[in-house]
C-alpha positions in Angstrom: 134.3 69.5 78.8 130.7 67.1 78.6 131.5 63.7 79.3 131.8 61.5 75.8 131.9 58.2 74.6 135.7 56.9 74.0 136.8 53.8 72.0 140.0 53.0 72.7 142.0 50.4 69.7 145.2 48.9 71.2 147.5 48.4 67.8 150.2 46.4 69.7 150.1 43.3 68.2 151.7 41.3 71.1 147.9 38.9 72.6 150.4 38.6 75.6 149.6 42.3 76.2 152.8 43.9 79.1 153.6 45.8 76.7 154.5 50.1 77.5 151.2 51.1 75.4 149.2 48.4 77.2 150.2 50.5 80.3 149.4 53.7 78.9 145.8 52.8 77.5 145.2 51.7 80.9 146.2 54.9 82.7 144.2 56.6 79.8 141.0 54.5 80.4 141.2 55.2 84.1 141.4 58.3 84.6 139.0 58.8 81.6 136.4 56.6 83.4 137.5 58.2 87.1 136.3 61.7 84.9 132.8 60.5 84.1 133.7 59.6 79.7 132.4 55.9 78.7 134.9 54.2 77.7 134.9 51.3 76.0 138.1 48.9 74.2 139.3 47.3 71.3 142.7 45.0 71.4 143.3 44.2 67.9 146.0 41.4 68.9 143.0 39.4 70.2 141.0 39.7 67.5 141.0 36.5 64.8 140.7 38.5 61.0 142.2 37.3 57.6 143.8 40.0 55.8 142.7 41.0 52.9 144.6 40.4 49.5 142.4 41.9 46.6 140.3 44.9 45.7 137.7 43.0 44.9 137.2 41.4 48.5 137.8 45.0 50.5 135.1 46.5 48.5 132.7 43.7 48.1 133.6 40.8 50.9 131.9 40.9 54.0 133.3 42.3 57.1 134.5 39.9 59.6 132.8 38.5 62.3 135.5 38.4 64.3 135.5 42.8 63.7 131.8 42.9 64.1 131.7 44.5 68.0 134.6 46.6 67.6 132.0 48.3 64.1 129.9 48.6 66.4 132.2 50.3 69.2 133.4 53.0 66.1 129.9 54.0 65.2 129.2 54.4 69.3 132.4 56.4 70.1 132.4 60.0 69.8 136.2 60.3 69.5 139.3 57.3 69.2 142.1 57.1 70.8 144.6 54.6 69.2 147.8 53.6 70.3 150.5 51.7 68.6 154.5 50.9 68.4 156.5 52.0 65.3 157.5 49.8 63.7 159.7 49.8 60.3 158.7 53.4 60.7 154.8 52.3 60.2 152.1 51.0 62.4 152.4 47.7 62.8 150.9 45.3 60.3 148.4 43.5 61.8 146.9 47.1 63.1 146.9 47.8 59.0 144.8 45.0 58.8 142.3 45.7 61.1 142.1 48.9 59.6 141.4 47.7 56.1 138.7 45.2 57.7 137.2 47.6 59.2 137.3 50.7 57.0 135.2 49.7 54.1 132.7 51.5 51.9 129.6 51.0 52.0 131.0 50.8 56.0 133.0 53.9 56.5 132.3 55.7 53.2 129.2 56.0 50.4 131.2 55.1 47.1 129.5 57.5 44.2 127.9 59.3 46.6 128.4 63.0 47.3 131.7 63.5 45.2 134.8 61.6 43.5 136.0 60.2 47.5 132.2 59.1 48.6 130.8 60.0 51.3 133.1 60.5 54.6 130.9 58.1 57.4 132.5 59.1 60.5 132.0 61.9 60.3 131.9 63.8 63.9 134.1 61.4 65.3 137.5 63.3 66.8 141.0 60.7 67.4 144.1 60.8 69.1 146.8 59.0 68.3 149.3 57.8 70.2 152.8 56.3 68.9 155.9 54.7 70.9 159.3 54.5 69.4 162.7 53.7 70.4 163.9 57.2 68.1 163.6 60.6 70.2 159.8 62.2 69.3 161.4 64.1 67.6 163.8 62.5 65.5 161.1 61.2 63.9 159.0 63.9 63.9 161.6 66.6 62.7 163.7 64.2 60.3 161.3 61.6 59.3 158.1 64.3 59.0 156.0 61.5 60.7 155.4 60.1 57.3 153.3 57.3 58.9 151.4 58.7 61.3 150.3 61.9 58.9 149.4 59.0 55.9 147.5 57.4 58.8 145.2 60.9 59.9 145.1 62.1 55.8 144.2 59.2 53.9 142.9 57.0 56.4 140.9 58.1 59.4 140.4 61.5 57.2 139.3 59.6 54.1 136.4 58.6 56.6 135.6 61.8 57.6 137.2 61.9 61.6 138.5 64.5 62.9 140.8 66.6 64.0 143.5 64.1 64.4 145.3 65.1 67.3 149.0 63.2 67.9 150.8 62.1 70.8 154.3 61.1 70.2 156.5 58.9 73.4 160.4 58.8 72.4 163.0 56.7 74.3 160.2 54.4 75.5 163.4 51.7 75.3 165.7 54.5 77.4 166.7 53.2 81.1 165.4 56.6 82.3 162.1 56.1 84.1 161.1 59.2 84.6 160.5 59.2 80.5 157.8 56.4 81.2 156.6 58.7 84.3 156.1 61.8 82.3 154.2 59.6 79.5 151.9 58.2 81.4 150.5 61.4 83.5 150.2 62.6 79.8 147.8 60.3 79.0 146.0 60.5 82.5 145.7 64.0 81.8 143.9 62.9 78.4 142.1 60.6 79.2 140.5 63.3 82.3 139.8 65.5 79.2 138.7 62.5 76.6 140.6 63.5 74.1 
């Protein structure tokens, strides 16, 4: 595969960093750069922005200045790697707030253009969602049907034209077995090398 422009969005809300998701992002980025891909990163926890409270604010308000660089990085990208821990069955609230602020009408879609859902302005980009969790990934995928990831794929990323979207679910991250984390890190390095 030819070199790609990759945006890594680290969605862990802990500003101190040092979480397993950060190690996964670092492994992916290092491997991607070594393979000749270009990489930019957004650390959601480092951004200062308000949460949206009304539909009018989302539709007609201005994007916070703190998100302008993330917006520009998304426009630049060809592939997005979105990482976050599963919290209460879903993405952390800060990441959801970030996506709500970023993927506004006018930037991510043109309402009223090309049908009822509007023109999807971020088409042409692929994505991979990486979710870490304390439960086994198979339990989340088969018993819970990976409901929050499917919603993210269909109702957020897909609505703005991003696709195809792949997912990597990493379970048992709190397990004392070190080989599980080592295997997960190698999976992310392989994905980084492939620009996937």
